[in-house]
Each structure stands twice: as structure tokens, then as C-alpha cells.
Wavefront OBJ file of the C-alpha trace (Angstrom):
o trace
v 143.069 115.114 79.092
v 141.859 112.187 81.012
v 143.203 109.682 78.102
v 146.608 111.043 78.173
v 146.860 111.115 81.994
v 145.596 107.442 81.834
v 148.264 106.231 79.385
v 151.035 107.525 81.397
v 149.489 106.028 84.315
v 149.517 102.588 82.325
v 152.935 103.197 80.797
v 154.389 104.099 84.219
v 152.961 100.561 86.068
v 153.456 98.601 83.102
v 156.734 96.839 84.168
v 155.932 96.526 87.680
v 152.376 95.302 87.607
v 152.523 93.038 84.571
v 155.079 91.034 86.261
v 152.200 90.229 88.716
v 151.649 89.699 92.391
v 150.796 93.511 92.869
v 147.527 95.494 94.210
v 146.570 98.603 92.793
v 144.135 100.843 94.222
v 142.303 103.340 92.035
v 139.126 104.944 91.410
v 138.350 103.700 88.070
v 139.350 100.599 86.134
v 138.574 100.494 82.683
v 141.745 101.641 81.198
v 144.020 98.995 82.798
v 144.813 95.710 81.068
v 142.833 92.799 82.047
v 145.893 90.768 81.810
v 146.819 92.813 85.212
v 144.083 91.717 87.501
v 142.154 89.157 89.343
v 139.768 92.270 89.860
v 138.130 93.278 92.935
v 135.573 96.042 93.177
v 134.811 97.336 96.560
v 131.305 98.649 97.394
v 129.759 100.818 99.882
v 126.114 101.273 100.834
v 125.375 105.116 99.762
v 124.578 106.184 103.103
v 127.526 104.757 104.691
v 129.555 106.021 101.873
v 127.944 109.772 102.195
v 129.125 109.716 105.994
v 132.351 108.160 105.648
v 133.303 111.011 102.746
v 131.761 113.624 104.906
v 134.083 112.612 108.199
v 136.950 112.928 105.692
v 136.304 116.512 104.996
v 135.284 115.959 101.105
v 133.359 118.744 99.480
v 129.846 118.333 99.091
v 130.109 118.119 95.347
v 132.492 115.318 95.578
v 130.329 113.508 98.130
v 127.570 113.683 95.727
v 129.560 112.490 92.650
v 130.571 109.398 94.820
v 127.393 108.680 96.076
v 125.892 108.933 92.748
v 128.208 106.812 91.361
v 127.754 103.931 93.843
v 123.991 104.082 93.453
v 124.087 103.823 89.854
v 127.171 101.128 90.390
v 129.110 102.931 88.055
v 132.387 101.171 88.702
v 131.049 97.630 89.143
v 129.314 98.252 85.555
v 132.627 99.451 84.225
v 134.366 96.696 85.739
v 131.945 94.043 83.774
v 132.059 96.321 80.627
v 135.771 96.088 80.595
v 136.785 92.681 81.837
v 135.727 89.097 81.848
v 133.032 88.788 84.523
v 135.043 85.794 85.909
v 137.358 88.307 87.284
v 134.964 91.026 88.713
v 134.079 90.503 92.399
v 132.067 92.775 94.389
v 132.937 93.110 97.816
v 130.815 95.001 100.302
v 132.805 97.564 102.529
v 130.130 99.070 104.652
v 131.301 97.976 108.160
v 134.469 97.280 109.861
v 133.627 93.572 110.043
v 133.500 94.150 105.903
v 136.626 95.615 105.610
v 138.293 93.026 107.643
v 136.654 90.318 105.618
v 137.782 91.968 102.770
v 141.484 92.195 103.725
v 141.564 88.555 104.940
v 140.010 87.480 101.413
v 142.592 89.509 99.462
v 145.454 88.282 101.789
v 144.174 84.665 100.869
v 144.297 85.643 97.001
v 147.832 87.151 97.638
v 149.045 83.599 99.259
v 147.508 81.894 96.552
v 149.203 83.731 93.932
v 152.540 83.350 95.746
v 151.710 79.644 96.038
v 150.875 79.070 92.310
v 153.893 81.413 91.077
v 156.396 79.836 93.528
v 156.965 83.111 95.340
v 157.875 82.955 99.140
l 1 2 3 4 5 6 7 8 9 10 11 12 13 14 15 16 17 18 19 20 21 22 23 24 25 26 27 28 29 30 31 32 33 34 35 36 37 38 39 40 41 42 43 44 45 46 47 48 49 50 51 52 53 54 55 56 57 58 59 60 61 62 63 64 65 66 67 68 69 70 71 72 73 74 75 76 77 78 79 80 81 82 83 84 85 86 87 88 89 90 91 92 93 94 95 96 97 98 99 100 101 102 103 104 105 106 107 108 109 110 111 112 113 114 115 116 117 118 119 120
């Protein structure tokens, strides 16, 4: 079931994302083509993540699943297993300052991309 959905997601995004200059936010990455990305993996301390998801009203089972994945670094490992390590950039996302820093870093990457590709 998941494979069919993943193929549909890639097919739906192919034309737009392969043209470049896109930001993609998704909970997994291993099925996306490497050619699409300079990859970023956001990470959060498991205690911070637990409290964040609880405040958002997530069911306890989903909170537990997400926290366990973060503890075991599942998404970071998935990114390292799926892509060249040079494009895997873990960014801490624990505090508002971290998040602001991440936004600024991503904006810098977007500006550099636009400059390198003659986009305004």
C-alpha cells in the first residue's frame, strides 16, 4: 500500500520538483529521487518532541512512534542510507532560536540556488 502511494507522490511532484528551486516538507525521504535535493533533516530532542506533539493534540501512540523514531535517529539514518552523505544536513529544531536559525539557513540556500541558476 505504501509503495503505491509513494509512487503517486513522486509522479505528482516530478515535473514541479525536478525543475528545481522547491522546498519539500515530508515525514520520510527514502523514496524521493536524490536528484531533487540538497537534503535537510530536521531533528528534535525527544523530550522537546514529546511535549511539542502533546501540545498539538497528537494521540499518545503517534507521539510514542515519533519519539522512538527520533531516539533511534530513523529519519537521519534513512537519509544517510538513501542519499550521498554530502547532501544530508541535520539541523537541530529544539528551540525557537534553532528554528529561526534553520529558516535563515534555508533562506540562504534558496538565495544561493537562485543566484547559481539566474533566477530572481
